[in-house]
N, C-alpha and C positions, 0 to 999 in steps of 0.2 A: 565707425563713426559713432559719436555719442553727442548728447546735447544737454544743455541746462538753459531752458527758456525763461527761467526766472533769475538766472545769474546766481551769484553767491560770493561769500568772502574767501580769501586765500591768505595764508600766513606768509607765503613766499612764492615768488615767480621762479626762483632758482633752486630751492631745496624742497624736494618732494616729501621729506620727513618732518618739516618744520611744523610744530604744534602751535606756535604763536610767532608774531613778527619779531624781528630783531629789536633789541632795546632801542627805544626812541623812534621806532618806525610804526606806521599805522598799518592796519589790515588793508590788503588790496581788495578792491571790489571789482569782480568780473561781471559785467552786465550779461544779458542773454547772449549765448554763444553756442557754436557747434565745435566739437573737438574731433580732430582727425588724428587717428593713431595709425602708425605705419610699422611694418616689421623692421625697417632700418631707419632709425632716427636721423641718419645723414640725409635722408630725403628732404629734410626741412632746413638744410644749411643755407638756402638762399633767402630765408625769411628772417626778419628782425626778431630780437628777443625782448624788446621794450614793451612792457605792459602799458596800455593806454595810448599807443602811438596812432590809433585811429584805424587800424586795419588788422589783418591776420598777423599773429606773432607766435613764436615758439615758447611754450612754458616748459620749464625744467630741462632746458637745453643742456646737452652734454651728459645726460643721464639716460638709463634705459627706459625712463618714464616720459621722455620728451614727447610732446604732442603739439599739434598746430591748433591754436585757438582762433576761431573765426567769428568775430562779432556779428550778430544778426540785426543790430540796430546801431545807429550813429549817435554818440553821446556828445 
């Protein structure tokens, strides 16, 4: 487990190596959250991958860097 209680920007919810958002897209803002990392990313298959859906979601799904993002506040 890891956490970012001040949140922070992300270039991409799907590409762990993105240094900036795709052309025409804005930076994503992840509010305060807990990150759950598992040895087998398939453990997260039941969770959505949509950023900002209002609950836990998988960031970087389909990569070895997939992890569950669990918001700690409601936006």
